[in-house]
N, C-alpha and C positions, 0 to 999 in steps of 0.2 A: 136730865142733864145736870152734871156736877158743876159746882161753881169753881171758878179759877182762883188760884191763890192771889193775894194782894200784889199788885204791881205786874201781874202777868196778863198780857193782852191775848185773849183767846179768839179774837175776831178772825174770821176766815178759816178757823180750824175745822169747823163742821163741814165745810165744803170740800175738804180734801178727800180724795178717794181712799177707801179702805185698802191698806196694803196687806197682801196675803203672803204667806211664807211659812216657814217652820216656826214652831213656838220657841221661846227662849230655851236654850240648852243649859242643863245643869252642869256645873264645873266643880271640881274638888278644889277647895281653898284651904291650905294648911294653916294660914293665919287665923282662920275662924275655928280653930280646934278640930279640924278634919271634917267640918260640916260642908254640906253641898250648898253652893251659892249659885244663883241664876245669873248667867252672864248677860250683861246689857249689850245691845247693838246687834248687828247682823250675825247670822249664823254662818260659820265657816264649815264647809264640807271637806273633810280630809279623806283622800283616797288611800287605800292600803298600799304599802310598798310592794312593788312587783305586780300590781294590778294592771299597770300600763305596759305595753310591749316595748322592747328595746328598739331604738331607731337605728342603731348601727352607724351613726353618723361619723364617729371618729374612725372606725375601720374603713368606711367609704372614702373618706378624705385621704387616709394613708395609702390605700391601694390605688387611688387616683394618682397620687404623687409618685409612688415608688414602683408600681407594678404595671398596670394596664389602664391608660387614661380613658379610652372610650367606654370600657365596661365600668370603670370607676365613676364616671360621670353619671351613668345610669343608676348606679348604686346610691350616689348622692341624691339624685332626684327622688328615688324611692324612699330614702331616709327622710327627706323633707316632707314627703307625702304622709309618712307615718305621723310626724308631728302635727300636720294639718288635720288629719283624721282624729287624733287624740283631742285636739283643741275643739273640734266640732262634736265630740262625744261618740264617734263611731269606733268603738273599741274592737268590734269584730273585724271591720275593714282595716283598722290599724294593725291588728295581728297578722292579717293576710299580707299586707304590704310590707310588714316587718320581715316576714319570711322571704319575700321577694328581694328585699334589700340585702338580707344575709346571703341569699343565693347569688346575687350579682357581685357581692364582695368576694365570695368564694371563687366565682368564675374569673373575676379580675385577678385575684391572687394566683390561681393555678395558671392562667394564661401568661401572666407576667413572669412567673418562675420558669414555665416551659420556654418562653421566648428567650429568657436569659440563658438557659442551658443550651438552647439551639445556637444562640449567638456565640457563646464561649466555645462550643464544639466547632462551629464554623471558623471561628478565629484561629483555633489551634490547627485545624486541618489546612486552612489557607496558608498559614505561615510555615507549617511543616512542608507543604507542597512547594512553596516559594523557595525555602531554604534547600530542599532536596534538588530542585531544578537548578538553582544557582550553583550548588555544590557539584552537581553533575556536569553543568556547563563548564565550571572552572576545572574540573578533573579532565574533561575532554580537551579543553584548551591546553592544559599542561601535557597531556599525552600526545597531542598533535604537534604542538610547537615546542615542547619543552625539553 
């Protein structure tokens, strides 16, 4: 057992459980002339960019607001599930749910566009029909009474 420096109370230190983990990581420090210094404190694990799947949350919210609300809500739920699975470390499950979220975003987008086109066509046909019937009725009225 080593002795403690003066003024340092070491009582109770030996009863602490041994902490396990990664050894201290070496870091490049340009202030030390480019030498490698050991970083004190906990080790930070950095994931590579692109290692986690896209959650498509922004697209899900946009298609919910502007295209097809029911399918967009399903896409939002799938997007949130991607984040939950990433946080729990299930990257394979997160990638699968990410594909499902993208599929639901696409379904919502196509459905919204199709419904908009159908609505515009129906609007045009309805008013063309109403105007033609009104013009025909007006023409018949003028021919009969006029």
